[in-house]
PLY file of the C-alpha trace (Angstrom):
ply
format ascii 1.0
element vertex 345
property float x
property float y
property float z
element edge 344
property int vertex1
property int vertex2
end_header
-192.87 -149.11 56.46
-196.14 -147.46 57.47
-196.30 -143.78 58.34
-198.26 -143.26 61.57
-199.56 -139.80 62.46
-197.20 -138.10 64.91
-195.03 -135.00 65.38
-191.36 -134.59 66.11
-190.20 -132.92 69.31
-186.63 -131.74 69.95
-186.09 -130.44 73.49
-182.85 -128.53 73.73
-181.16 -126.82 76.62
-182.39 -123.40 75.43
-185.53 -124.11 73.44
-187.92 -126.77 72.18
-188.87 -127.30 68.54
-191.87 -129.17 67.09
-192.60 -130.24 63.50
-195.50 -132.25 62.09
-195.57 -133.72 58.60
-198.21 -135.69 56.73
-197.93 -137.95 53.66
-198.96 -136.27 50.40
-198.64 -138.61 47.42
-195.02 -139.67 47.29
-193.91 -136.67 49.32
-194.35 -135.22 52.78
-196.25 -132.03 53.54
-195.54 -129.58 56.37
-198.54 -129.40 58.72
-197.19 -127.25 61.53
-194.02 -126.19 63.28
-192.83 -123.89 66.03
-190.26 -123.22 68.73
-190.28 -121.77 72.24
-187.73 -121.01 74.92
-187.80 -123.53 77.76
-187.42 -122.74 81.46
-183.67 -122.70 82.21
-182.41 -126.09 83.36
-185.85 -127.73 83.10
-184.86 -130.39 80.59
-182.09 -131.61 82.92
-184.02 -131.36 86.18
-185.37 -134.25 88.24
-187.62 -131.80 90.17
-191.34 -132.44 89.55
-192.21 -128.72 89.50
-189.52 -128.05 86.84
-190.78 -130.94 84.73
-194.35 -129.71 85.05
-193.29 -126.25 83.86
-191.57 -127.77 80.86
-194.63 -129.95 80.12
-196.85 -126.85 80.20
-194.42 -125.09 77.86
-194.65 -128.01 75.42
-198.48 -128.02 75.58
-198.53 -124.30 74.79
-196.05 -124.77 71.92
-198.22 -127.46 70.30
-201.28 -125.23 70.61
-199.52 -122.27 69.01
-198.15 -124.49 66.22
-201.62 -125.84 65.45
-200.64 -129.43 66.20
-203.43 -131.48 67.70
-201.81 -134.96 67.52
-200.83 -136.51 70.84
-198.38 -138.96 69.27
-194.76 -137.86 69.52
-191.29 -138.97 68.45
-188.71 -137.35 70.68
-184.94 -136.92 70.53
-182.44 -137.43 73.36
-179.55 -134.92 73.31
-176.19 -136.36 72.25
-174.66 -134.78 75.37
-176.74 -137.08 77.59
-176.25 -140.39 75.76
-173.25 -142.43 74.65
-173.07 -143.08 70.91
-170.14 -144.80 69.26
-169.36 -146.65 66.04
-167.15 -149.63 66.96
-165.36 -152.33 65.04
-165.89 -156.02 65.92
-164.90 -159.34 64.37
-167.44 -160.54 61.82
-170.24 -162.08 63.88
-173.79 -163.20 63.27
-176.56 -161.13 64.87
-177.00 -163.85 67.51
-173.27 -163.91 68.29
-173.15 -160.11 68.44
-176.14 -160.07 70.81
-174.12 -162.15 73.24
-170.89 -160.20 72.78
-172.18 -156.64 72.70
-172.18 -156.10 76.47
-168.52 -157.05 76.66
-167.78 -154.64 73.84
-169.90 -151.90 75.42
-167.99 -152.04 78.70
-164.94 -150.64 76.86
-166.77 -147.55 75.64
-169.65 -146.74 78.04
-168.25 -144.87 81.12
-171.08 -145.87 83.47
-172.29 -149.32 84.70
-174.27 -151.07 81.99
-177.12 -151.80 84.37
-177.77 -148.02 84.44
-178.27 -147.68 80.67
-180.60 -148.83 77.93
-178.21 -150.50 75.41
-178.96 -150.83 71.71
-176.83 -151.71 68.69
-177.10 -151.87 64.92
-174.80 -153.53 62.36
-173.79 -150.84 59.85
-171.54 -152.70 57.46
-170.15 -156.19 56.94
-166.95 -156.71 54.93
-166.67 -159.05 52.00
-166.21 -162.69 52.85
-162.81 -164.35 53.03
-160.95 -161.07 53.83
-158.37 -161.94 56.45
-158.74 -159.85 59.63
-161.70 -157.88 58.26
-164.04 -156.32 60.81
-167.60 -155.02 60.70
-168.90 -151.66 61.89
-171.47 -151.64 64.66
-173.34 -148.62 66.02
-173.57 -148.68 69.80
-176.02 -146.45 71.71
-176.31 -146.38 75.50
-178.99 -144.10 77.00
-179.01 -143.74 80.80
-182.26 -144.99 82.33
-182.44 -141.74 84.31
-182.44 -139.66 81.13
-185.02 -141.82 79.34
-187.29 -141.87 82.42
-187.02 -138.09 82.81
-188.08 -137.47 79.22
-190.87 -140.03 79.44
-192.22 -138.39 82.59
-192.15 -134.86 81.04
-194.04 -136.12 78.01
-196.55 -137.96 80.17
-197.15 -134.74 82.12
-197.74 -133.03 78.77
-200.41 -135.60 77.92
-198.48 -137.16 75.04
-198.03 -140.72 73.78
-194.43 -141.59 72.91
-194.20 -143.57 69.65
-190.44 -143.37 69.27
-187.38 -142.16 71.12
-183.94 -141.81 69.50
-180.82 -139.68 69.64
-180.63 -136.29 67.95
-177.95 -137.35 65.50
-180.14 -140.14 64.06
-182.96 -137.65 63.43
-180.67 -134.97 61.98
-179.01 -137.46 59.61
-182.41 -138.61 58.38
-183.48 -135.01 57.69
-180.32 -133.72 56.05
-178.90 -136.74 54.22
-181.51 -139.46 54.30
-180.97 -143.06 53.25
-179.67 -142.36 49.75
-176.85 -144.89 49.19
-175.45 -142.67 46.39
-175.11 -139.48 48.44
-171.51 -138.33 49.06
-169.93 -139.17 52.40
-171.05 -136.24 54.56
-169.88 -134.72 57.83
-172.86 -133.22 59.67
-171.93 -130.59 62.22
-174.81 -129.81 64.62
-174.00 -126.55 66.38
-176.05 -126.63 69.58
-176.22 -124.42 72.66
-173.82 -126.45 74.83
-172.25 -128.96 72.44
-171.19 -129.34 68.83
-172.06 -132.84 67.61
-170.26 -134.42 64.66
-171.42 -137.36 62.60
-170.20 -138.87 59.34
-172.95 -140.33 57.19
-171.83 -142.86 54.60
-174.34 -144.36 52.12
-177.22 -143.42 54.39
-175.67 -144.93 57.56
-173.85 -143.36 60.47
-170.16 -144.19 60.25
-168.72 -141.94 62.95
-170.05 -139.91 65.92
-168.35 -137.48 68.27
-169.50 -134.70 70.61
-167.50 -131.53 71.40
-168.25 -129.77 74.70
-168.35 -126.31 73.10
-171.36 -124.57 71.57
-173.29 -121.35 71.07
-173.47 -120.48 74.77
-169.67 -120.39 74.99
-169.54 -118.00 72.05
-172.18 -115.73 73.59
-170.27 -115.69 76.91
-167.10 -114.68 75.05
-168.87 -111.80 73.34
-170.43 -110.74 76.63
-167.09 -110.71 78.40
-165.10 -108.99 75.64
-167.64 -106.28 74.93
-168.84 -105.94 78.51
-172.52 -106.45 77.58
-175.23 -108.69 79.01
-175.69 -112.20 77.66
-178.98 -111.50 75.84
-177.38 -108.63 73.88
-174.33 -110.85 73.23
-176.62 -113.46 71.70
-178.08 -110.80 69.38
-174.60 -109.63 68.34
-173.54 -113.23 67.71
-176.50 -113.85 65.40
-176.34 -110.45 63.65
-172.58 -109.95 63.21
-170.90 -113.32 63.76
-167.54 -113.61 61.99
-168.05 -110.48 59.82
-164.88 -108.41 60.33
-166.57 -105.26 59.03
-169.15 -105.01 61.84
-168.51 -103.12 65.11
-164.87 -102.57 64.13
-164.27 -106.30 64.21
-164.87 -106.52 67.98
-167.44 -109.33 67.74
-165.30 -111.47 65.41
-162.31 -110.95 67.72
-164.35 -112.34 70.61
-165.90 -115.21 68.65
-162.95 -116.45 66.60
-160.97 -118.22 69.40
-164.05 -120.28 70.36
-164.81 -121.24 66.75
-161.14 -122.17 66.30
-161.47 -124.64 69.21
-164.39 -126.25 67.35
-162.40 -126.30 64.09
-159.45 -127.98 65.81
-161.74 -130.71 67.19
-163.36 -131.17 63.79
-159.90 -131.62 62.21
-158.99 -134.22 64.86
-162.25 -136.08 64.24
-161.72 -136.11 60.49
-158.14 -137.37 60.83
-159.36 -140.18 63.13
-162.14 -141.12 60.70
-159.74 -141.04 57.76
-157.34 -143.42 59.49
-160.23 -145.86 59.90
-161.66 -145.32 56.42
-158.75 -144.24 54.19
-160.65 -145.10 50.98
-163.75 -143.09 51.91
-162.91 -139.40 52.46
-165.51 -136.89 53.62
-166.75 -135.02 50.56
-168.82 -132.27 52.14
-169.87 -130.70 55.43
-173.50 -129.80 56.27
-174.31 -127.47 59.16
-177.38 -127.61 61.40
-178.40 -126.10 64.70
-178.67 -122.59 66.12
-175.31 -121.30 64.89
-175.51 -122.69 61.36
-176.46 -119.36 59.81
-174.12 -117.20 61.84
-172.60 -114.63 59.42
-169.24 -115.64 58.03
-169.25 -119.16 59.51
-169.63 -121.09 56.22
-166.68 -119.28 54.65
-164.56 -119.59 57.77
-165.13 -123.34 58.05
-164.63 -123.86 54.31
-161.29 -122.07 54.33
-160.11 -123.68 57.58
-161.02 -127.21 56.53
-160.64 -126.98 52.69
-164.02 -128.62 52.35
-167.34 -127.80 50.70
-169.53 -126.40 53.50
-173.27 -125.75 53.24
-176.11 -124.87 55.59
-178.55 -127.75 55.90
-182.18 -127.20 55.00
-184.30 -130.07 56.39
-187.46 -128.86 54.62
-185.93 -128.36 51.18
-187.80 -131.33 49.71
-190.92 -131.05 51.88
-194.11 -129.49 50.51
-195.03 -126.20 52.16
-197.06 -123.11 51.36
-195.55 -119.67 50.76
-196.28 -118.51 54.32
-194.56 -121.56 55.87
-191.60 -121.23 53.51
-191.16 -117.58 54.51
-191.47 -118.33 58.24
-188.88 -121.13 57.91
-186.45 -119.07 55.85
-184.08 -118.01 58.64
-184.65 -120.84 61.10
-184.67 -124.05 59.02
-181.35 -125.44 60.38
-182.57 -125.44 64.01
-185.48 -127.68 63.02
-183.29 -130.47 61.60
-183.82 -132.91 64.50
-187.55 -132.16 64.79
-188.01 -132.68 61.01
-186.05 -135.94 61.12
-188.27 -137.15 63.97
-191.41 -136.12 62.10
-190.18 -138.15 59.07
-189.74 -141.30 61.09
-191.86 -144.19 59.95
-193.50 -146.72 62.29
0 1
1 2
2 3
3 4
4 5
5 6
6 7
7 8
8 9
9 10
10 11
11 12
12 13
13 14
14 15
15 16
16 17
17 18
18 19
19 20
20 21
21 22
22 23
23 24
24 25
25 26
26 27
27 28
28 29
29 30
30 31
31 32
32 33
33 34
34 35
35 36
36 37
37 38
38 39
39 40
40 41
41 42
42 43
43 44
44 45
45 46
46 47
47 48
48 49
49 50
50 51
51 52
52 53
53 54
54 55
55 56
56 57
57 58
58 59
59 60
60 61
61 62
62 63
63 64
64 65
65 66
66 67
67 68
68 69
69 70
70 71
71 72
72 73
73 74
74 75
75 76
76 77
77 78
78 79
79 80
80 81
81 82
82 83
83 84
84 85
85 86
86 87
87 88
88 89
89 90
90 91
91 92
92 93
93 94
94 95
95 96
96 97
97 98
98 99
99 100
100 101
101 102
102 103
103 104
104 105
105 106
106 107
107 108
108 109
109 110
110 111
111 112
112 113
113 114
114 115
115 116
116 117
117 118
118 119
119 120
120 121
121 122
122 123
123 124
124 125
125 126
126 127
127 128
128 129
129 130
130 131
131 132
132 133
133 134
134 135
135 136
136 137
137 138
138 139
139 140
140 141
141 142
142 143
143 144
144 145
145 146
146 147
147 148
148 149
149 150
150 151
151 152
152 153
153 154
154 155
155 156
156 157
157 158
158 159
159 160
160 161
161 162
162 163
163 164
164 165
165 166
166 167
167 168
168 169
169 170
170 171
171 172
172 173
173 174
174 175
175 176
176 177
177 178
178 179
179 180
180 181
181 182
182 183
183 184
184 185
185 186
186 187
187 188
188 189
189 190
190 191
191 192
192 193
193 194
194 195
195 196
196 197
197 198
198 199
199 200
200 201
201 202
202 203
203 204
204 205
205 206
206 207
207 208
208 209
209 210
210 211
211 212
212 213
213 214
214 215
215 216
216 217
217 218
218 219
219 220
220 221
221 222
222 223
223 224
224 225
225 226
226 227
227 228
228 229
229 230
230 231
231 232
232 233
233 234
234 235
235 236
236 237
237 238
238 239
239 240
240 241
241 242
242 243
243 244
244 245
245 246
246 247
247 248
248 249
249 250
250 251
251 252
252 253
253 254
254 255
255 256
256 257
257 258
258 259
259 260
260 261
261 262
262 263
263 264
264 265
265 266
266 267
267 268
268 269
269 270
270 271
271 272
272 273
273 274
274 275
275 276
276 277
277 278
278 279
279 280
280 281
281 282
282 283
283 284
284 285
285 286
286 287
287 288
288 289
289 290
290 291
291 292
292 293
293 294
294 295
295 296
296 297
297 298
298 299
299 300
300 301
301 302
302 303
303 304
304 305
305 306
306 307
307 308
308 309
309 310
310 311
311 312
312 313
313 314
314 315
315 316
316 317
317 318
318 319
319 320
320 321
321 322
322 323
323 324
324 325
325 326
326 327
327 328
328 329
329 330
330 331
331 332
332 333
333 334
334 335
335 336
336 337
337 338
338 339
339 340
340 341
341 342
342 343
343 344
């Protein structure tokens, strides 16, 4: 595959992140990166003025990050698309092409004429196995969502080279296509959702989204400590699940929300294990805004009896000392943008 000059853009509900990489020998080199808060609600709005404000924010972000390319690969949030790994009888690609709409109707909760439907065969069982099924990744992106993003990027003066879901990009950045990597559960801790994906031999094997994220935790801290939401965000990032800070008041507020996320992770892992009993999850990798919250890695490790680590999407990417220092505390939030920047033509 040929690498075409472009940058990755991840537009979240709270902020936007950009990353640009360039080939350097057999490696990739970090050219520029940056993040900025986006106008509240702008990424979800159909209002032209809101979209123009977001486009101007993106233009300013690119300028500040020193990125001059107009070619972009962008991610659609998991909360706005429908992604599912399904099982089907063993079919040829041509047969699956004909059958996929019938399969999709069972899993996509909106009329199929309102979505852009794509699929990918992930695994095919060995021949002559009675009743064996193959795994197929199904992605349905509402036309309204795709058109909204395309319009925002057009207003920003950008040329869209690729558009995919966040979880594809994050998996590429944190696990890659290594067929020998251990089966990994990626937990992307976003502002409004927590997105789960199991990556097996470089392919997505399971996807699920939980409607709880960092904003819910900040609201809990704000309510329990009677402080405004901006200060609650600071407390969340600084103290997290550390019981020794502020007499344990922050952890008392946060813990019930994190336990909801843990419960949903356990349910997801049980479901995956029933489908793939011979392929247990070996490790968990965290990404997103909450990944480095104090005490979270230990809490998840103890709750799930699993190796847990914070993902670093630029660990194997060439960078200078200044870039490495600037990325030190924020690397996990750039996972999707890095994965998009790594995408080949």
